[in-house]
N, C-alpha and C positions, 0 to 999 in steps of 0.2 A: 529776579532782575539780572543776576549774574549769568544765569542760564541763557537768558535772552541775548546778552552781549556776546557770550561765547558762541551761540548759534550764528549771530550776525558775522562775527569774525571768521567762523568756519566757512560760511557761504561766500564771504569776500575772498578768502584765500583759495577756495575751490574755483570760484569764478575766474580769478586771476590766473590760476594754473591752467585751467581749460583754455582760456583765451590765448595765453602764451604758447600753449601746445598747438593750437589751431591757427596761429598767426601766419604760418607758411601757406595755409590753404585759404585763409580769409582774404589775403591781399589780392590774389588774382580774381577771386569771386567778386570782391568789391569793385575792382577795376572793370570787370565785365558788366556789372550792374550799372556803373557810371556810364559806360559806353552805350549800353542799351537805353538808358534814360535820355542821353543826348541825341540818339538817333531815332527815338520814338516819333517825334514830330515829322521827320522825313518819311518814315514808314506810313504814318497816317495820311500824308499827302499822296504817297504812291497808291494806297488803298482807294483814296478818292478818285484817282486817275483811272482806276479799273483793274489794278493788279490785285491778286489774292494776297492775303496777309503772309502766307508762306512764301509765295514767289517774291514779294517785296522784301521780306527778310533775307531770303537767299541772295537777291540782287544787292542789297545793302552789305551783306557779309562779304560777298565776292568783291565788291567795290572797295570796301574798307581794307580787306586783306591785300588786294592789288595795290592800293595806295601805300600800304606799309612796305610791301615788297619793293615797289619802285623807289620809295624813299631810301631803303637800305641799299639797293643796287646803285643808286646815284651817290649816296653818301660815303660808302665804304672806300671807293678809290680815292676820293678827295681826302678822307681822313688818313688813309695809308700814305698819301703823298705828303701831308702835313707832318706825320710822325717821322717819315724818312728825312724830310728837310730838317726837322728839329734835331734828330740824332746826328745828322751831318754837321749842323751848326753848333752843337753842344760844346765841343772843345773851344771854339772861338768865344762863345758866351762865357765859359769858365775863365778864359784868359782875360776878357774884359772885366768880369766881376773881380777877379784877383787884382787887377791893376787899379780898379776903382777903390776897392777896400784898402789896398796898400796906400794909395794917395790920400784918401779921406780919413781913415781911421787907424792906419798903421797896423792893419791885421793882415796876416798872410794865410792864404788857403793852403792846406797840405798838398804836396805835389802828387800824391797818389789819387787825388780826386779826378784828375784828367783820365786816368785809366778806367 
């Protein structure tokens, strides 16, 4: 009985260590499997329309990657503008926070926080 529980414990520890070791690889693989699962009905429809399965998969891959690239191209400048605006307004926000904390709770923010 003790040998059985020790073997179970050893297999659980080995399984946990193998999964933690492979976690960096399994994440992207699981994401790819999820994307493939979600796009499979679209691929089936393309096959029914007359595309070969390989051509339909290539078309879906190119469309999916193009959508991601376009999303990044349009999102990065807006995010950069927002970050620049935040950095520019940060001293004013700290002044407002300092005034509010002083008025409401009688707490002062250290002066080196502005720097």
